[in-house]
C-alpha positions as CSV (number, residue, x, y, z in Angstrom):
1,A,182.2,206.0,245.6
2,S,179.5,207.3,247.8
3,E,178.5,211.0,247.9
4,R,179.9,211.2,251.4
5,H,183.3,210.0,250.2
6,H,183.2,212.3,247.2
7,Q,182.6,215.3,249.5
8,R,185.5,214.1,251.7
9,L,187.8,214.2,248.7
10,Q,186.5,217.6,247.6
11,K,187.2,218.9,251.1
12,L,190.7,217.4,251.2
13,A,191.6,218.7,247.8
14,Q,190.4,222.2,248.7
15,T,189.3,222.8,245.1
16,E,186.2,224.2,243.4
17,K,186.7,221.8,240.5
18,N,184.3,218.9,240.8
19,L,186.5,215.8,241.3
20,N,185.5,212.9,239.1
21,T,185.8,209.8,241.2
22,Q,186.3,207.6,238.1
23,T,189.5,209.2,236.8
24,L,192.8,210.2,238.3
25,E,193.0,213.9,239.2
26,I,196.4,215.4,239.6
27,L,196.3,218.2,242.1
28,E,199.2,220.6,242.0
29,I,200.0,222.0,245.4
30,K,202.7,224.3,246.7
31,D,204.0,222.4,249.8
32,T,203.2,219.7,252.3
33,S,201.0,221.9,254.5
34,H,198.1,221.3,252.1
35,S,195.3,219.3,253.7
36,I,195.6,216.5,251.1
37,M,199.0,215.7,252.6
38,S,197.6,215.1,256.1
39,E,195.4,212.1,255.5
40,E,195.3,209.0,253.4
41,V,193.3,210.0,250.3
42,F,191.6,206.6,249.3
43,G,190.6,208.1,246.1
44,P,191.8,209.0,242.6
45,V,193.5,212.3,243.6
46,M,197.3,212.5,243.4
47,P,199.0,215.5,244.9
48,L,201.9,216.9,242.8
49,I,204.6,219.1,244.3
50,R,207.2,220.7,242.0
51,Y,210.7,221.2,243.2
52,N,213.8,222.9,241.8
53,N,216.6,220.7,243.1
54,L,217.1,217.5,245.2
55,D,218.0,219.5,248.3
56,E,214.6,221.2,248.1
57,L,212.9,217.9,247.6
58,R,214.7,216.4,250.6
59,T,213.3,219.3,252.7
60,L,209.8,218.7,251.4
61,I,209.9,215.0,252.1
62,D,211.5,215.3,255.5
63,T,208.6,217.5,256.8
64,K,206.3,214.5,256.9
65,E,206.4,210.9,258.0
66,K,207.5,208.2,255.6
67,P,205.1,208.3,252.6
68,L,202.8,205.3,251.8
69,A,203.5,205.9,248.1
70,F,206.4,207.6,246.4
71,Y,206.0,208.3,242.7
72,I,209.2,209.2,240.8
73,F,209.0,210.7,237.4
74,S,212.5,211.1,235.8
75,N,214.5,210.1,232.8
76,K,217.7,210.4,234.7
77,R,218.8,207.0,236.1
78,E,221.2,208.8,238.5
79,T,218.4,210.8,240.0
80,I,216.1,207.8,240.3
81,N,218.9,205.8,242.1
82,W,219.6,208.8,244.5
83,L,215.9,209.0,245.4
84,L,215.6,205.3,246.0
85,S,218.7,205.3,248.1
86,N,217.7,208.3,250.2
87,F,214.0,207.8,250.9
88,T,211.8,204.9,252.0
89,S,208.1,204.5,251.4
90,G,205.3,201.9,251.5
91,G,205.5,201.6,247.7
92,V,207.4,203.2,244.8
93,G,206.3,203.9,241.3
94,I,208.9,204.9,238.7
95,N,207.4,206.8,235.7
96,S,204.1,205.1,236.6
97,V,201.2,205.6,239.0
98,L,199.5,202.2,238.5
99,M,202.0,199.4,238.5
100,H,202.7,199.1,242.2
101,F,199.1,198.4,243.0
102,A,197.8,196.9,239.8
103,N,200.0,193.8,240.2
104,H,198.2,191.7,242.8
105,N,201.5,189.8,243.6
106,L,203.1,193.0,245.0
107,P,202.4,194.5,248.5
108,F,200.4,197.7,248.5
109,A,200.3,200.4,251.2
110,G,202.3,201.0,254.4
């Protein structure tokens, strides 16, 4: 990545930590008002928003347009099925962040 792109990621992430453009950086944020949620990232930064229940999650997701990517991490099949039935996105990863774009036979993005 170019220095300009690296600086763009730093600005979006709003962090003092120097983001390494070669490894995935998980950025824990409080809500969808964070700047990283307002643009396509095009870099190895994945925002993480914790929630307490599915109603809270629905409120978080409904504050923005349909996501390009939706990563679900759960061991509960019922929860996974509920999420898949209630939300749409450009791509979904279940307990994985790489599979939906690592397979060149699958569509990627919006």
